[in-house]
C-alpha positions as CSV (number, residue, x, y, z in Angstrom):
1,X,11.9,-5.3,-4.3
2,X,8.7,-7.3,-4.6
3,X,8.4,-8.3,-8.3
4,X,7.4,-11.9,-7.2
5,X,4.0,-10.6,-5.9
6,X,3.1,-7.8,-8.2
7,X,5.3,-8.2,-11.2
8,X,6.3,-4.6,-10.5
9,X,9.6,-3.5,-9.0
10,X,9.0,-1.6,-5.8
11,X,11.1,0.3,-3.3
12,X,13.4,-1.9,-1.2
13,X,13.4,0.4,1.8
14,X,10.3,0.4,4.1
15,X,8.8,3.8,4.8
16,X,6.8,4.2,8.0
17,X,5.1,7.4,9.2
18,X,2.8,8.6,12.0
19,X,-0.2,11.0,11.8
20,X,-0.9,13.7,14.3
21,X,-3.5,11.3,15.8
22,X,-0.7,8.7,16.3
23,X,-1.9,6.4,13.5
24,X,1.0,4.3,12.1
25,X,1.3,4.4,8.3
26,X,2.9,2.0,5.9
27,X,3.8,3.7,2.6
28,X,3.8,1.3,-0.3
29,X,5.5,2.4,-3.6
30,X,5.3,1.4,-7.2
31,X,7.1,2.6,-10.4
32,X,4.0,1.5,-12.4
33,X,1.8,4.6,-13.1
34,X,-1.7,3.4,-12.4
35,X,-0.5,0.6,-10.2
36,X,-2.6,-0.8,-7.3
37,X,-2.0,-1.2,-3.6
38,X,-0.6,-4.6,-2.7
39,X,0.9,-6.1,0.5
40,X,2.0,-9.5,1.6
41,X,-0.2,-11.7,3.8
42,X,2.2,-11.1,6.7
43,X,1.0,-7.5,6.8
44,X,-1.8,-8.6,9.1
45,X,0.9,-9.3,11.8
46,X,2.2,-5.7,11.6
47,X,0.8,-2.8,13.6
48,X,0.0,-0.4,10.8
49,X,-3.3,1.5,10.9
50,X,-3.2,3.0,7.4
51,X,-1.7,2.0,4.0
52,X,-0.7,4.7,1.5
53,X,0.1,4.1,-2.2
54,X,2.7,6.3,-3.9
55,X,3.9,6.2,-7.5
56,X,7.6,6.8,-7.9
57,X,8.9,8.7,-10.9
58,X,12.2,10.0,-12.1
59,X,11.5,13.5,-10.7
60,X,9.6,12.6,-7.5
61,X,6.7,10.8,-6.1
62,X,2.9,11.1,-6.4
63,X,0.6,10.1,-3.5
64,X,-2.2,8.1,-5.0
65,X,-4.4,7.5,-2.0
66,X,-4.8,5.6,1.3
67,X,-7.0,3.0,3.0
68,X,-7.5,1.9,6.6
69,X,-6.1,-1.4,7.7
70,X,-9.5,-3.0,8.5
71,X,-10.7,-2.1,5.0
72,X,-7.6,-3.4,3.2
73,X,-6.5,-6.5,5.1
74,X,-9.6,-8.7,4.5
75,X,-10.1,-12.1,2.9
76,X,-12.0,-10.6,0.0
77,X,-9.0,-8.5,-0.9
78,X,-6.6,-11.4,-1.4
79,X,-5.3,-12.6,-4.8
80,X,-3.2,-15.5,-5.9
81,X,0.3,-14.5,-7.2
82,X,3.4,-16.3,-8.4
83,X,4.5,-17.1,-4.9
84,X,1.1,-17.3,-3.1
85,X,-1.6,-15.1,-1.9
86,X,-1.3,-11.4,-1.2
87,X,-3.5,-8.4,-0.4
88,X,-4.7,-6.3,-3.3
89,X,-6.9,-3.3,-3.8
90,X,-7.5,-1.2,-6.8
91,X,-6.1,2.4,-6.7
92,X,-9.7,3.4,-7.6
93,X,-10.8,2.2,-4.2
94,X,-8.3,4.3,-2.2
95,X,-9.3,7.4,-0.4
96,X,-7.8,10.7,-1.6
97,X,-9.2,12.9,1.2
98,X,-6.0,13.3,3.3
99,X,-7.7,15.7,5.7
100,X,-9.3,12.6,7.4
101,X,-5.8,11.4,8.5
102,X,-5.0,14.6,10.5
C-alpha cells in the first residue's frame, strides 16, 4: 500500500512479469480510475525494463499502458510527495501498443 506517495491505495503484492523477449516488467496498480503511473525513487536500483499501469476494479483489472524504464525513470519525471520525491508520469504519456513488447 503506497498512499504516502500517491494518496491512492495500491496493491500490496508486487507483480513481476517477463516478455517473450526477456524484458522484465513491473506491474503497478491503482484503484483510482484515471490514475497515473508512479514509482519510488528506489526503482532505479531495480532491474525492470518496462513499467505497466493497471487500474483495479471490483470485477477485474484494466491495463492502461506501459513505458520503458529509460523513458520513465528520469529526473524530469520526479515529483515531490508527502514523504519525498517519487517518479510520476501521466497515463496519457503511456504507450498502449502492446505488440511492441512481444
